[in-house]
Structure formats: C-alpha cells, structure tokens
BAVOSE-393975 format. One record per atom (N, C-alpha, C, CB): atom name; x, y, z; residue number from 0. Coordinates in nm, 3 decimals. Atoms other than C-alpha are relative to their C-alpha. Glycine has a CB too. Example, Ala and Ser with C-alpha at 12.3 -4.5 7.8 and 13.67 -1.06 7.14 Angstrom:
REM BAVOSE-393975
<atom:N; east:0.089; north:-0.119; up:0.000; nr:0>
<atom:CA; east:1.230; north:-0.450; up:0.780; nr:0>
<atom:C; east:0.090; north:0.120; up:0.000; nr:0>
<atom:CB; east:-0.099; north:0.003; up:0.125; nr:0>
<atom:N; east:-0.082; north:-0.119; up:-0.006; nr:1>
<atom:CA; east:1.367; north:-0.106; up:0.714; nr:1>
<atom:C; east:-0.077; north:0.109; up:0.073; nr:1>
<atom:CB; east:0.041; north:0.046; up:-0.142; nr:1>
END
This chain:
REM BAVOSE-393975
<atom:N; east:0.062; north:-0.116; up:0.035; nr:0>
<atom:CA; east:-0.003; north:-0.020; up:0.002; nr:0>
<atom:C; east:0.076; north:0.140; up:-0.004; nr:0>
<atom:CB; east:-0.102; north:0.008; up:0.084; nr:0>
<atom:N; east:-0.053; north:-0.151; up:0.000; nr:1>
<atom:CA; east:0.092; north:0.367; up:-0.102; nr:1>
<atom:C; east:-0.007; north:0.063; up:0.121; nr:1>
<atom:CB; east:-0.072; north:0.089; up:-0.091; nr:1>
<atom:N; east:0.086; north:-0.119; up:-0.078; nr:2>
<atom:CA; east:0.091; north:0.636; up:0.157; nr:2>
<atom:C; east:0.110; north:0.105; up:-0.096; nr:2>
<atom:CB; east:0.006; north:0.010; up:0.225; nr:2>
<atom:N; east:-0.058; north:-0.106; up:0.027; nr:3>
<atom:CA; east:0.192; north:1.000; up:0.084; nr:3>
<atom:C; east:0.030; north:0.090; up:0.082; nr:3>
<atom:CB; east:-0.047; north:0.044; up:-0.073; nr:3>
<atom:N; east:-0.090; north:-0.145; up:-0.049; nr:4>
<atom:CA; east:0.423; north:1.313; up:0.172; nr:4>
<atom:C; east:-0.060; north:0.071; up:-0.065; nr:4>
<atom:CB; east:0.158; north:0.027; up:-0.026; nr:4>
<atom:N; east:-0.016; north:-0.161; up:0.093; nr:5>
<atom:CA; east:0.334; north:1.680; up:0.087; nr:5>
<atom:C; east:0.145; north:0.072; up:0.038; nr:5>
<atom:CB; east:-0.144; north:0.135; up:0.057; nr:5>
<atom:N; east:-0.131; north:-0.053; up:-0.043; nr:6>
<atom:CA; east:0.696; north:1.838; up:0.068; nr:6>
<atom:C; east:0.027; north:0.135; up:-0.083; nr:6>
<atom:CB; east:0.119; north:-0.112; up:-0.025; nr:6>
<atom:N; east:-0.032; north:-0.116; up:0.083; nr:7>
<atom:CA; east:0.775; north:2.173; up:-0.044; nr:7>
<atom:C; east:0.100; north:-0.032; up:-0.109; nr:7>
<atom:CB; east:0.054; north:0.110; up:0.085; nr:7>
<atom:N; east:-0.195; north:0.035; up:0.097; nr:8>
<atom:CA; east:1.139; north:2.205; up:-0.292; nr:8>
<atom:C; east:0.064; north:-0.001; up:0.086; nr:8>
<atom:CB; east:0.094; north:0.115; up:-0.114; nr:8>
<atom:N; east:-0.139; north:-0.029; up:-0.082; nr:9>
<atom:CA; east:1.342; north:2.282; up:-0.001; nr:9>
<atom:C; east:0.015; north:-0.115; up:0.063; nr:9>
<atom:CB; east:0.005; north:0.123; up:0.107; nr:9>
<atom:N; east:0.022; north:0.116; up:-0.055; nr:10>
<atom:CA; east:1.219; north:2.013; up:0.181; nr:10>
<atom:C; east:0.019; north:-0.166; up:-0.085; nr:10>
<atom:CB; east:-0.132; north:0.029; up:0.044; nr:10>
<atom:N; east:-0.049; north:0.116; up:0.115; nr:11>
<atom:CA; east:1.261; north:1.757; up:-0.113; nr:11>
<atom:C; east:0.133; north:0.048; up:-0.021; nr:11>
<atom:CB; east:-0.090; north:-0.010; up:-0.158; nr:11>
<atom:N; east:-0.166; north:0.026; up:0.024; nr:12>
<atom:CA; east:1.615; north:1.900; up:-0.199; nr:12>
<atom:C; east:0.037; north:-0.062; up:0.100; nr:12>
<atom:CB; east:0.097; north:0.120; up:-0.013; nr:12>
<atom:N; east:-0.109; north:-0.022; up:-0.074; nr:13>
<atom:CA; east:1.766; north:1.880; up:0.124; nr:13>
<atom:C; east:-0.022; north:-0.217; up:0.011; nr:13>
<atom:CB; east:-0.022; north:0.146; up:0.171; nr:13>
<atom:N; east:-0.004; north:0.157; up:0.006; nr:14>
<atom:CA; east:1.635; north:1.453; up:0.104; nr:14>
<atom:C; east:0.077; north:-0.062; up:-0.104; nr:14>
<atom:CB; east:-0.132; north:-0.055; up:-0.017; nr:14>
<atom:N; east:-0.065; north:0.076; up:0.128; nr:15>
<atom:CA; east:1.788; north:1.386; up:-0.229; nr:15>
<atom:C; east:0.132; north:0.063; up:0.055; nr:15>
<atom:CB; east:-0.056; north:0.041; up:-0.185; nr:15>
<atom:N; east:-0.073; north:-0.068; up:-0.020; nr:16>
<atom:CA; east:2.052; north:1.609; up:-0.103; nr:16>
<atom:C; east:0.097; north:-0.099; up:0.122; nr:16>
<atom:CB; east:-0.071; north:0.132; up:0.025; nr:16>
<atom:N; east:0.009; north:0.035; up:-0.105; nr:17>
<atom:CA; east:2.092; north:1.437; up:0.223; nr:17>
<atom:C; east:0.004; north:-0.185; up:0.001; nr:17>
<atom:CB; east:-0.120; north:0.077; up:0.048; nr:17>
<atom:N; east:0.059; north:0.123; up:0.009; nr:18>
<atom:CA; east:1.976; north:1.075; up:0.136; nr:18>
<atom:C; east:-0.085; north:-0.027; up:0.106; nr:18>
<atom:CB; east:0.090; north:-0.097; up:-0.012; nr:18>
<atom:N; east:0.105; north:0.021; up:-0.100; nr:19>
<atom:CA; east:1.734; north:1.097; up:0.451; nr:19>
<atom:C; east:-0.035; north:0.163; up:0.054; nr:19>
<atom:CB; east:0.060; north:-0.113; up:0.131; nr:19>
<atom:N; east:0.049; north:-0.098; up:-0.042; nr:20>
<atom:CA; east:1.505; north:1.366; up:0.613; nr:20>
<atom:C; east:-0.064; north:-0.034; up:0.149; nr:20>
<atom:CB; east:-0.086; north:0.047; up:-0.103; nr:20>
<atom:N; east:0.063; north:-0.009; up:-0.084; nr:21>
<atom:CA; east:1.365; north:1.416; up:0.956; nr:21>
<atom:C; east:-0.138; north:0.038; up:-0.067; nr:21>
<atom:CB; east:0.060; north:0.076; up:0.090; nr:21>
<atom:N; east:0.085; north:-0.111; up:0.082; nr:22>
<atom:CA; east:1.096; north:1.602; up:0.703; nr:22>
<atom:C; east:0.004; north:0.153; up:0.047; nr:22>
<atom:CB; east:-0.156; north:-0.041; up:0.006; nr:22>
<atom:N; east:0.049; north:-0.167; up:-0.012; nr:23>
<atom:CA; east:0.916; north:1.936; up:0.755; nr:23>
<atom:C; east:0.021; north:0.007; up:0.124; nr:23>
<atom:CB; east:-0.160; north:0.055; up:-0.037; nr:23>
<atom:N; east:-0.060; north:-0.055; up:-0.160; nr:24>
<atom:CA; east:0.965; north:2.186; up:1.069; nr:24>
<atom:C; east:-0.152; north:-0.102; up:0.047; nr:24>
<atom:CB; east:0.008; north:0.244; up:0.052; nr:24>
<atom:N; east:0.086; north:0.063; up:-0.085; nr:25>
<atom:CA; east:0.603; north:2.001; up:1.171; nr:25>
<atom:C; east:0.043; north:-0.128; up:0.041; nr:25>
<atom:CB; east:-0.120; north:-0.009; up:-0.055; nr:25>
<atom:N; east:-0.059; north:0.159; up:0.007; nr:26>
<atom:CA; east:0.740; north:1.662; up:1.125; nr:26>
<atom:C; east:0.136; north:0.005; up:0.132; nr:26>
<atom:CB; east:0.083; north:-0.043; up:-0.204; nr:26>
<atom:N; east:-0.084; north:0.013; up:-0.082; nr:27>
<atom:CA; east:1.028; north:1.751; up:1.345; nr:27>
<atom:C; east:-0.005; north:0.024; up:0.097; nr:27>
<atom:CB; east:0.070; north:0.030; up:-0.017; nr:27>
<atom:N; east:0.032; north:-0.052; up:-0.111; nr:28>
<atom:CA; east:0.835; north:1.922; up:1.613; nr:28>
<atom:C; east:-0.118; north:-0.134; up:0.084; nr:28>
<atom:CB; east:-0.068; north:0.163; up:-0.045; nr:28>
<atom:N; east:0.058; north:0.144; up:-0.059; nr:29>
<atom:CA; east:0.635; north:1.598; up:1.672; nr:29>
<atom:C; east:0.048; north:-0.098; up:-0.001; nr:29>
<atom:CB; east:-0.094; north:-0.044; up:-0.039; nr:29>
<atom:N; east:-0.089; north:0.127; up:0.019; nr:30>
<atom:CA; east:0.890; north:1.382; up:1.627; nr:30>
<atom:C; east:-0.057; north:-0.133; up:-0.100; nr:30>
<atom:CB; east:0.023; north:-0.059; up:0.155; nr:30>
<atom:N; east:0.036; north:0.070; up:0.156; nr:31>
<atom:CA; east:0.779; north:1.178; up:1.319; nr:31>
<atom:C; east:-0.044; north:0.031; up:-0.089; nr:31>
<atom:CB; east:-0.062; north:-0.079; up:-0.016; nr:31>
<atom:N; east:0.049; north:-0.055; up:0.146; nr:32>
<atom:CA; east:0.711; north:1.203; up:0.919; nr:32>
<atom:C; east:-0.138; north:-0.036; up:0.021; nr:32>
<atom:CB; east:0.070; north:-0.073; up:-0.150; nr:32>
<atom:N; east:0.114; north:-0.008; up:-0.015; nr:33>
<atom:CA; east:0.352; north:1.314; up:0.906; nr:33>
<atom:C; east:0.003; north:-0.069; up:-0.141; nr:33>
<atom:CB; east:-0.065; north:0.136; up:0.040; nr:33>
<atom:N; east:0.012; north:0.054; up:0.188; nr:34>
<atom:CA; east:0.221; north:1.065; up:0.549; nr:34>
<atom:C; east:-0.200; north:-0.025; up:0.048; nr:34>
<atom:CB; east:0.144; north:-0.238; up:-0.072; nr:34>
<atom:N; east:0.189; north:0.005; up:0.032; nr:35>
<atom:CA; east:-0.170; north:1.037; up:0.456; nr:35>
<atom:C; east:-0.029; north:-0.075; up:-0.083; nr:35>
<atom:CB; east:-0.080; north:0.124; up:-0.056; nr:35>
<atom:N; east:0.080; north:0.099; up:0.108; nr:36>
<atom:CA; east:-0.347; north:0.783; up:0.262; nr:36>
<atom:C; east:-0.041; north:0.040; up:-0.138; nr:36>
<atom:CB; east:-0.128; north:-0.039; up:0.055; nr:36>
<atom:N; east:0.072; north:-0.055; up:0.112; nr:37>
<atom:CA; east:-0.460; north:0.841; up:-0.084; nr:37>
<atom:C; east:-0.189; north:0.059; up:0.025; nr:37>
<atom:CB; east:0.016; north:-0.136; up:-0.113; nr:37>
<atom:N; east:0.110; north:-0.065; up:-0.043; nr:38>
<atom:CA; east:-0.820; north:0.924; up:0.085; nr:38>
<atom:C; east:0.022; north:0.088; up:0.078; nr:38>
<atom:CB; east:-0.081; north:-0.066; up:0.047; nr:38>
<atom:N; east:-0.006; north:-0.146; up:-0.099; nr:39>
<atom:CA; east:-0.662; north:1.156; up:0.319; nr:39>
<atom:C; east:0.031; north:0.090; up:-0.066; nr:39>
<atom:CB; east:0.095; north:0.014; up:0.115; nr:39>
<atom:N; east:-0.114; north:-0.080; up:0.063; nr:40>
<atom:CA; east:-0.418; north:1.336; up:0.087; nr:40>
<atom:C; east:-0.028; north:0.136; up:-0.042; nr:40>
<atom:CB; east:0.050; north:-0.066; up:-0.116; nr:40>
<atom:N; east:0.080; north:-0.144; up:0.030; nr:41>
<atom:CA; east:-0.646; north:1.582; up:-0.047; nr:41>
<atom:C; east:-0.027; north:0.036; up:0.102; nr:41>
<atom:CB; east:-0.124; north:0.011; up:-0.079; nr:41>
<atom:N; east:0.012; north:-0.040; up:-0.178; nr:42>
<atom:CA; east:-0.783; north:1.694; up:0.307; nr:42>
<atom:C; east:0.121; north:0.056; up:0.037; nr:42>
<atom:CB; east:-0.022; north:-0.135; up:0.113; nr:42>
<atom:N; east:-0.117; north:-0.043; up:-0.020; nr:43>
<atom:CA; east:-0.419; north:1.710; up:0.388; nr:43>
<atom:C; east:0.050; north:0.139; up:-0.060; nr:43>
<atom:CB; east:0.071; north:-0.097; up:-0.038; nr:43>
<atom:N; east:-0.029; north:-0.079; up:0.052; nr:44>
<atom:CA; east:-0.334; north:1.942; up:0.108; nr:44>
<atom:C; east:-0.067; north:0.142; up:0.011; nr:44>
<atom:CB; east:0.004; north:-0.050; up:-0.089; nr:44>
<atom:N; east:0.092; north:-0.117; up:-0.047; nr:45>
<atom:CA; east:-0.629; north:2.160; up:0.176; nr:45>
<atom:C; east:0.030; north:0.115; up:0.087; nr:45>
<atom:CB; east:-0.095; north:-0.050; up:0.061; nr:45>
<atom:N; east:-0.035; north:-0.046; up:-0.091; nr:46>
<atom:CA; east:-0.573; north:2.221; up:0.496; nr:46>
<atom:C; east:0.132; north:0.033; up:0.005; nr:46>
<atom:CB; east:-0.036; north:-0.061; up:0.078; nr:46>
<atom:N; east:-0.188; north:-0.070; up:-0.023; nr:47>
<atom:CA; east:-0.176; north:2.283; up:0.523; nr:47>
<atom:C; east:0.024; north:0.062; up:-0.087; nr:47>
<atom:CB; east:0.137; north:-0.093; up:0.001; nr:47>
<atom:N; east:-0.119; north:-0.070; up:0.141; nr:48>
<atom:CA; east:-0.102; north:2.371; up:0.161; nr:48>
<atom:C; east:-0.087; north:0.087; up:-0.020; nr:48>
<atom:CB; east:0.052; north:-0.093; up:-0.164; nr:48>
<atom:N; east:0.097; north:-0.069; up:0.057; nr:49>
<atom:CA; east:-0.400; north:2.573; up:0.067; nr:49>
<atom:C; east:0.105; north:0.083; up:-0.067; nr:49>
<atom:CB; east:-0.111; north:0.067; up:0.093; nr:49>
<atom:N; east:-0.048; north:-0.125; up:0.110; nr:50>
<atom:CA; east:-0.291; north:2.826; up:-0.235; nr:50>
<atom:C; east:0.193; north:0.008; up:-0.011; nr:50>
<atom:CB; east:-0.073; north:0.187; up:0.081; nr:50>
<atom:N; east:-0.168; north:-0.027; up:0.038; nr:51>
<atom:CA; east:0.093; north:2.715; up:-0.227; nr:51>
<atom:C; east:0.051; north:-0.096; up:-0.147; nr:51>
<atom:CB; east:0.112; north:-0.067; up:0.161; nr:51>
<atom:N; east:-0.023; north:0.063; up:0.091; nr:52>
<atom:CA; east:0.244; north:2.608; up:-0.523; nr:52>
<atom:C; east:0.153; north:-0.030; up:0.029; nr:52>
<atom:CB; east:-0.042; north:0.065; up:-0.120; nr:52>
<atom:N; east:-0.189; north:0.049; up:-0.043; nr:53>
<atom:CA; east:0.631; north:2.445; up:-0.564; nr:53>
<atom:C; east:-0.060; north:-0.142; up:0.076; nr:53>
<atom:CB; east:0.128; north:0.148; up:0.157; nr:53>
<atom:N; east:-0.008; north:0.127; up:-0.086; nr:54>
<atom:CA; east:0.509; north:2.110; up:-0.351; nr:54>
<atom:C; east:0.015; north:-0.106; up:-0.134; nr:54>
<atom:CB; east:-0.155; north:-0.028; up:0.116; nr:54>
<atom:N; east:-0.037; north:0.112; up:0.092; nr:55>
<atom:CA; east:0.588; north:1.782; up:-0.450; nr:55>
<atom:C; east:-0.099; north:-0.109; up:0.090; nr:55>
<atom:CB; east:0.192; north:-0.039; up:-0.013; nr:55>
<atom:N; east:0.102; north:0.108; up:-0.080; nr:56>
<atom:CA; east:0.393; north:1.453; up:-0.342; nr:56>
<atom:C; east:0.095; north:-0.105; up:-0.015; nr:56>
<atom:CB; east:-0.168; north:-0.041; up:-0.068; nr:56>
<atom:N; east:-0.097; north:0.103; up:0.046; nr:57>
<atom:CA; east:0.597; north:1.156; up:-0.283; nr:57>
<atom:C; east:-0.069; north:-0.133; up:0.055; nr:57>
<atom:CB; east:0.161; north:0.026; up:0.060; nr:57>
<atom:N; east:0.099; north:0.130; up:-0.022; nr:58>
<atom:CA; east:0.437; north:0.783; up:-0.252; nr:58>
<atom:C; east:0.130; north:-0.105; up:0.036; nr:58>
<atom:CB; east:-0.111; north:-0.055; up:-0.165; nr:58>
<atom:N; east:-0.083; north:0.116; up:-0.073; nr:59>
<atom:CA; east:0.610; north:0.519; up:-0.015; nr:59>
<atom:C; east:-0.098; north:-0.098; up:0.034; nr:59>
<atom:CB; east:0.082; north:0.044; up:0.137; nr:59>
<atom:N; east:0.071; north:0.081; up:-0.013; nr:60>
<atom:CA; east:0.550; north:0.193; up:0.024; nr:60>
<atom:C; east:-0.008; north:-0.065; up:0.155; nr:60>
<atom:CB; east:0.033; north:-0.073; up:-0.100; nr:60>
<atom:N; east:0.050; north:0.040; up:-0.110; nr:61>
<atom:CA; east:0.416; north:0.122; up:0.363; nr:61>
<atom:C; east:0.048; north:-0.137; up:0.088; nr:61>
<atom:CB; east:-0.121; north:-0.006; up:-0.038; nr:61>
<atom:N; east:-0.054; north:0.183; up:-0.036; nr:62>
<atom:CA; east:0.510; north:-0.240; up:0.378; nr:62>
<atom:C; east:0.116; north:-0.036; up:-0.033; nr:62>
<atom:CB; east:-0.076; north:-0.119; up:-0.074; nr:62>
<atom:N; east:-0.120; north:0.005; up:-0.066; nr:63>
<atom:CA; east:0.866; north:-0.182; up:0.389; nr:63>
<atom:C; east:0.081; north:0.135; up:0.076; nr:63>
<atom:CB; east:0.079; north:-0.053; up:-0.099; nr:63>
<atom:N; east:-0.066; north:-0.108; up:-0.109; nr:64>
<atom:CA; east:0.882; north:0.083; up:0.652; nr:64>
<atom:C; east:-0.079; north:-0.093; up:0.107; nr:64>
<atom:CB; east:-0.047; north:0.202; up:-0.009; nr:64>
<atom:N; east:0.014; north:0.079; up:-0.128; nr:65>
<atom:CA; east:0.865; north:-0.147; up:0.976; nr:65>
<atom:C; east:-0.047; north:0.107; up:0.084; nr:65>
<atom:CB; east:0.136; north:-0.074; up:0.057; nr:65>
<atom:N; east:0.024; north:-0.070; up:-0.099; nr:66>
<atom:CA; east:0.869; north:0.199; up:1.193; nr:66>
<atom:C; east:-0.152; north:0.077; up:-0.005; nr:66>
<atom:CB; east:0.114; north:0.086; up:0.008; nr:66>
<atom:N; east:0.184; north:-0.023; up:0.011; nr:67>
<atom:CA; east:0.501; north:0.289; up:1.050; nr:67>
<atom:C; east:-0.093; north:-0.001; up:0.121; nr:67>
<atom:CB; east:-0.070; north:-0.124; up:-0.085; nr:67>
<atom:N; east:0.095; north:0.014; up:-0.122; nr:68>
<atom:CA; east:0.266; north:0.364; up:1.341; nr:68>
<atom:C; east:-0.108; north:0.037; up:-0.101; nr:68>
<atom:CB; east:0.023; north:0.106; up:0.154; nr:68>
<atom:N; east:0.108; north:-0.067; up:-0.005; nr:69>
<atom:CA; east:-0.084; north:0.429; up:1.301; nr:69>
<atom:C; east:-0.073; north:0.034; up:0.078; nr:69>
<atom:CB; east:-0.051; north:-0.028; up:-0.046; nr:69>
<atom:N; east:0.072; north:-0.110; up:-0.132; nr:70>
<atom:CA; east:-0.291; north:0.709; up:1.479; nr:70>
<atom:C; east:-0.060; north:0.061; up:0.015; nr:70>
<atom:CB; east:0.029; north:0.069; up:0.055; nr:70>
<atom:N; east:0.158; north:-0.076; up:0.039; nr:71>
<atom:CA; east:-0.620; north:0.856; up:1.522; nr:71>
<atom:C; east:0.074; north:0.129; up:-0.009; nr:71>
<atom:CB; east:-0.156; north:-0.001; up:0.134; nr:71>
<atom:N; east:-0.018; north:-0.159; up:0.026; nr:72>
<atom:CA; east:-0.572; north:1.198; up:1.396; nr:72>
<atom:C; east:-0.144; north:0.055; up:-0.026; nr:72>
<atom:CB; east:0.104; north:0.035; up:-0.140; nr:72>
<atom:N; east:0.087; north:-0.036; up:0.063; nr:73>
<atom:CA; east:-0.830; north:1.422; up:1.212; nr:73>
<atom:C; east:-0.147; north:-0.081; up:0.006; nr:73>
<atom:CB; east:0.060; north:0.008; up:-0.113; nr:73>
<atom:N; east:0.140; north:0.111; up:0.005; nr:74>
<atom:CA; east:-1.195; north:1.289; up:1.301; nr:74>
<atom:C; east:0.017; north:-0.095; up:0.056; nr:74>
<atom:CB; east:-0.050; north:-0.056; up:-0.122; nr:74>
<atom:N; east:0.001; north:0.149; up:-0.041; nr:75>
<atom:CA; east:-1.058; north:1.011; up:1.490; nr:75>
<atom:C; east:0.086; north:-0.107; up:-0.135; nr:75>
<atom:CB; east:-0.189; north:-0.048; up:0.021; nr:75>
<atom:N; east:-0.052; north:0.127; up:0.060; nr:76>
<atom:CA; east:-0.915; north:0.843; up:1.181; nr:76>
<atom:C; east:0.114; north:-0.002; up:-0.007; nr:76>
<atom:CB; east:-0.037; north:-0.033; up:-0.113; nr:76>
<atom:N; east:-0.135; north:0.019; up:-0.074; nr:77>
<atom:CA; east:-0.612; north:0.655; up:1.182; nr:77>
<atom:C; east:0.113; north:0.046; up:-0.143; nr:77>
<atom:CB; east:0.020; north:-0.198; up:0.070; nr:77>
<atom:N; east:-0.064; north:-0.106; up:0.128; nr:78>
<atom:CA; east:-0.305; north:0.855; up:0.981; nr:78>
<atom:C; east:0.140; north:-0.104; up:0.014; nr:78>
<atom:CB; east:0.031; north:0.227; up:0.046; nr:78>
<atom:N; east:-0.088; north:0.072; up:0.019; nr:79>
<atom:CA; east:0.008; north:0.680; up:0.906; nr:79>
<atom:C; east:0.142; north:0.154; up:0.044; nr:79>
<atom:CB; east:-0.024; north:-0.085; up:-0.173; nr:79>
<atom:N; east:-0.066; north:-0.110; up:-0.034; nr:80>
<atom:CA; east:0.317; north:0.845; up:1.096; nr:80>
<atom:C; east:0.124; north:-0.089; up:-0.015; nr:80>
<atom:CB; east:-0.037; north:0.080; up:0.142; nr:80>
<atom:N; east:-0.093; north:0.046; up:0.032; nr:81>
<atom:CA; east:0.671; north:0.737; up:1.027; nr:81>
<atom:C; east:0.135; north:0.036; up:0.131; nr:81>
<atom:CB; east:0.009; north:0.051; up:-0.145; nr:81>
<atom:N; east:-0.068; north:0.037; up:-0.113; nr:82>
<atom:CA; east:0.907; north:0.693; up:1.338; nr:82>
<atom:C; east:0.152; north:-0.059; up:0.026; nr:82>
<atom:CB; east:-0.078; north:-0.080; up:0.040; nr:82>
<atom:N; east:-0.173; north:0.013; up:0.023; nr:83>
<atom:CA; east:1.249; north:0.736; up:1.182; nr:83>
<atom:C; east:0.006; north:0.125; up:-0.087; nr:83>
<atom:CB; east:0.073; north:-0.162; up:-0.093; nr:83>
<atom:N; east:-0.048; north:-0.054; up:0.088; nr:84>
<atom:CA; east:1.418; north:0.938; up:0.924; nr:84>
<atom:C; east:-0.076; north:-0.092; up:-0.145; nr:84>
<atom:CB; east:0.160; north:0.000; up:0.029; nr:84>
<atom:N; east:0.025; north:0.048; up:0.111; nr:85>
<atom:CA; east:1.271; north:0.924; up:0.556; nr:85>
<atom:C; east:0.107; north:-0.017; up:-0.063; nr:85>
<atom:CB; east:-0.079; north:0.060; up:-0.061; nr:85>
<atom:N; east:-0.119; north:0.056; up:0.048; nr:86>
<atom:CA; east:1.535; north:0.781; up:0.365; nr:86>
<atom:C; east:-0.084; north:0.007; up:-0.181; nr:86>
<atom:CB; east:0.052; north:-0.185; up:0.094; nr:86>
<atom:N; east:-0.003; north:-0.029; up:0.176; nr:87>
<atom:CA; east:1.567; north:0.828; up:-0.046; nr:87>
<atom:C; east:-0.088; north:-0.123; up:-0.040; nr:87>
<atom:CB; east:0.181; north:-0.008; up:-0.092; nr:87>
<atom:N; east:0.051; north:0.165; up:0.083; nr:88>
<atom:CA; east:1.512; north:0.447; up:-0.106; nr:88>
<atom:C; east:-0.089; north:-0.054; up:0.090; nr:88>
<atom:CB; east:0.133; north:-0.135; up:-0.027; nr:88>
<atom:N; east:0.108; north:0.021; up:-0.020; nr:89>
<atom:CA; east:1.153; north:0.462; up:0.077; nr:89>
<atom:C; east:-0.093; north:0.048; up:-0.097; nr:89>
<atom:CB; east:-0.018; north:0.035; up:0.107; nr:89>
<atom:N; east:0.086; north:-0.093; up:0.105; nr:90>
<atom:CA; east:1.024; north:0.718; up:-0.181; nr:90>
<atom:C; east:-0.002; north:-0.095; up:-0.172; nr:90>
<atom:CB; east:0.103; north:0.189; up:-0.015; nr:90>
<atom:N; east:0.050; north:0.073; up:0.122; nr:91>
<atom:CA; east:0.823; north:0.479; up:-0.477; nr:91>
<atom:C; east:0.044; north:0.117; up:-0.098; nr:91>
<atom:CB; east:-0.177; north:-0.045; up:0.000; nr:91>
<atom:N; east:0.021; north:-0.117; up:0.055; nr:92>
<atom:CA; east:0.788; north:0.803; up:-0.663; nr:92>
<atom:C; east:-0.047; north:0.106; up:0.028; nr:92>
<atom:CB; east:-0.038; north:-0.009; up:-0.065; nr:92>
<atom:N; east:0.014; north:-0.154; up:-0.032; nr:93>
<atom:CA; east:0.800; north:1.195; up:-0.657; nr:93>
<atom:C; east:-0.072; north:0.060; up:-0.106; nr:93>
<atom:CB; east:0.137; north:0.076; up:0.017; nr:93>
<atom:N; east:0.022; north:-0.088; up:0.113; nr:94>
<atom:CA; east:0.555; north:1.407; up:-0.857; nr:94>
<atom:C; east:-0.035; north:0.124; up:0.011; nr:94>
<atom:CB; east:-0.081; north:-0.042; up:-0.074; nr:94>
<atom:N; east:0.021; north:-0.113; up:-0.007; nr:95>
<atom:CA; east:0.495; north:1.737; up:-0.888; nr:95>
<atom:C; east:-0.176; north:0.022; up:0.092; nr:95>
<atom:CB; east:0.024; north:0.049; up:-0.157; nr:95>
<atom:N; east:0.146; north:-0.050; up:-0.036; nr:96>
<atom:CA; east:0.173; north:1.894; up:-0.691; nr:96>
<atom:C; east:-0.081; north:0.141; up:-0.013; nr:96>
<atom:CB; east:-0.006; north:-0.018; up:0.125; nr:96>
<atom:N; east:-0.007; north:-0.110; up:0.017; nr:97>
<atom:CA; east:0.071; north:2.196; up:-0.873; nr:97>
<atom:C; east:-0.130; north:0.040; up:0.063; nr:97>
<atom:CB; east:0.031; north:0.031; up:-0.130; nr:97>
<atom:N; east:0.089; north:-0.048; up:-0.005; nr:98>
<atom:CA; east:-0.162; north:2.430; up:-0.758; nr:98>
<atom:C; east:-0.114; north:0.072; up:-0.104; nr:98>
<atom:CB; east:0.042; north:0.045; up:0.065; nr:98>
<atom:N; east:0.074; north:-0.096; up:0.113; nr:99>
<atom:CA; east:-0.454; north:2.588; up:-1.005; nr:99>
<atom:C; east:-0.087; north:0.059; up:0.011; nr:99>
<atom:CB; east:-0.040; north:-0.038; up:-0.093; nr:99>
<atom:N; east:0.033; north:-0.082; up:-0.050; nr:100>
<atom:CA; east:-0.552; north:2.834; up:-0.834; nr:100>
<atom:C; east:-0.129; north:0.013; up:0.101; nr:100>
<atom:CB; east:0.008; north:0.058; up:-0.085; nr:100>
<atom:N; east:0.085; north:0.081; up:-0.093; nr:101>
<atom:CA; east:-0.833; north:2.636; up:-0.657; nr:101>
<atom:C; east:0.005; north:-0.083; up:0.068; nr:101>
<atom:CB; east:-0.064; north:-0.037; up:-0.027; nr:101>
<atom:N; east:0.000; north:0.108; up:-0.042; nr:102>
<atom:CA; east:-0.706; north:2.335; up:-0.569; nr:102>
<atom:C; east:0.160; north:-0.065; up:-0.037; nr:102>
<atom:CB; east:-0.125; north:-0.066; up:-0.057; nr:102>
<atom:N; east:-0.132; north:0.065; up:0.061; nr:103>
<atom:CA; east:-0.391; north:2.092; up:-0.593; nr:103>
<atom:C; east:-0.046; north:-0.081; up:-0.061; nr:103>
<atom:CB; east:0.106; north:-0.056; up:0.077; nr:103>
<atom:N; east:0.040; north:0.069; up:0.042; nr:104>
<atom:CA; east:-0.431; north:1.884; up:-0.857; nr:104>
<atom:C; east:0.100; north:-0.191; up:0.006; nr:104>
<atom:CB; east:-0.027; north:0.087; up:-0.111; nr:104>
<atom:N; east:-0.047; north:0.110; up:-0.063; nr:105>
<atom:CA; east:-0.321; north:1.533; up:-0.767; nr:105>
<atom:C; east:0.081; north:-0.076; up:-0.117; nr:105>
<atom:CB; east:-0.118; north:-0.083; up:0.068; nr:105>
<atom:N; east:-0.029; north:0.088; up:0.140; nr:106>
<atom:CA; east:-0.126; north:1.263; up:-1.048; nr:106>
<atom:C; east:-0.073; north:-0.095; up:0.026; nr:106>
<atom:CB; east:0.147; north:-0.054; up:-0.039; nr:106>
<atom:N; east:0.102; north:0.084; up:0.029; nr:107>
<atom:CA; east:-0.331; north:1.033; up:-1.197; nr:107>
<atom:C; east:0.062; north:-0.174; up:0.047; nr:107>
<atom:CB; east:-0.037; north:0.028; up:-0.174; nr:107>
<atom:N; east:-0.062; north:0.094; up:-0.072; nr:108>
<atom:CA; east:-0.118; north:0.732; up:-0.995; nr:108>
<atom:C; east:-0.097; north:-0.044; up:0.114; nr:108>
<atom:CB; east:0.131; north:0.053; up:0.049; nr:108>
<atom:N; east:0.099; north:0.007; up:-0.131; nr:109>
<atom:CA; east:-0.345; north:0.817; up:-0.717; nr:109>
<atom:C; east:-0.159; north:-0.052; up:-0.028; nr:109>
<atom:CB; east:-0.010; north:0.160; up:0.066; nr:109>
<atom:N; east:0.152; north:0.027; up:0.033; nr:110>
<atom:CA; east:-0.661; north:0.727; up:-0.881; nr:110>
<atom:C; east:-0.062; north:-0.126; up:-0.029; nr:110>
<atom:CB; east:-0.032; north:0.067; up:-0.105; nr:110>
END
C-alpha cells in the first residue's frame, strides 16, 4: 500500500542531497514524519498547503517501512506516522503537486 508525503521544494531538495530527512518543521516538532493515505491526501493538502505552489507529492510503500504506526488524528481517522528518518530508498515516486488556483492537482497514479 502506498502512503503519501507532501513536501515543499526545499524539503525535497534536502532529502535528495542528504539521502534522508526528519521531514518538515511540523514533523520535527512532533517527532515523526506525517503521511496520509490516498483518501486523506486531498484534505491534508487543502488544510495545510492551500494556495501553495511548488509542492511535491512523494509515494512510499508502507509495507517496507516497519517503523510506521497508524495513529488517530483528524476526526479519529488513522494516519500513518513514520518514527525514523524518511530515506530516499523509501520513495517509490515523487511528482509535482501543482496548485491550479482552486486546489492541488494530484497525479493520475493516485486514481
């Protein structure tokens, strides 16, 4: 199963340059890397990234990441949280997540 992480351009650049990252500032503050399922990603983008362009959507295979725990968050829904650094090797693919003036446009792979 794929899970998804939204990164700003500099956060993705750090992952590429260092080979791993503890995530965005909110991830570092919370002590884990926040992910969303395909069903949750649109709401995550709208809630935390509305109006922002230059974003990237990373897909990771949860079955290869033993340190993922499913924990309740928005409305009690279970969200995947990674309790270690995110590694380049964890990323199955990365796609631009453009803002079309109204919403973020998710890649066809998520349909």
